[in-house]
N, C-alpha and C positions, 0 to 999 in steps of 0.2 A: 504494499500500499504506499502511496506517495504522501509526503509531508505537505501540508497546505502552504507553508511558507516557501517551498521550492517551486510551486506552481505560479510563477510571476504573471503569466498571461491571464489567469483567473482574476488576480488582483487588479490588473490593468483594465479588464472588461468591467469589473465591479466599480472601479473608479470612474470610468467613462459613463456608465449608467447613472451613477450618483451625480456627476457633474451635469448631465443632461436634465435630470430631475430638478436639480438646484436652479439651473437656468430657466426652466419652464415655470417653476414656482415664482422666481423673482420677476420674470416678465409678466406673469399674471397679476402679481401684486402691484407692479408699476402701472400697468394698464388700468387696473381698478382705481388706483389713487388718482391718476390723471383724468379719468372719466368723471370722478366725483367733483373735481375742482373746476372743470369746464362749465360754462353757462350753456343751457340748452339753446340751440340755434335751429331756426326753421329751415328745412331743406329747400322748400319752394316758397318764396315770399308771395303773399297774396296781393294781387293787383286787381282793381276793378276792371271789368271788361263790358263792352257793349255788344249786344247781339241784335241784329236786324233780321226780321223775317218778312219775306215778301210772298204773298199768296198769288199763285198763277193758276187761272182756270183754263180749261181746254179751249175756250173761245177767244182767248187773248191773242193778239198779234205777236206779243213778245214770246209767248209759248211756241208759236208756230216757227218763229225765226230761230229759237234756241234748238228745237228739235230738228 
């Protein structure tokens, strides 16, 4: 049976996994803190708009020229 201290590659893999977990937790905490400090911003500002509707019946000359 091998001794755990002589298996250096196992320790290297464990260290890499630990560092990845530590970076992920740190990034999540930083993201959460930055999101709380920011003021809410509207993605689409509301602008008043005008809508014009023109009714065209089948007897109209405008309708015959459009079609």
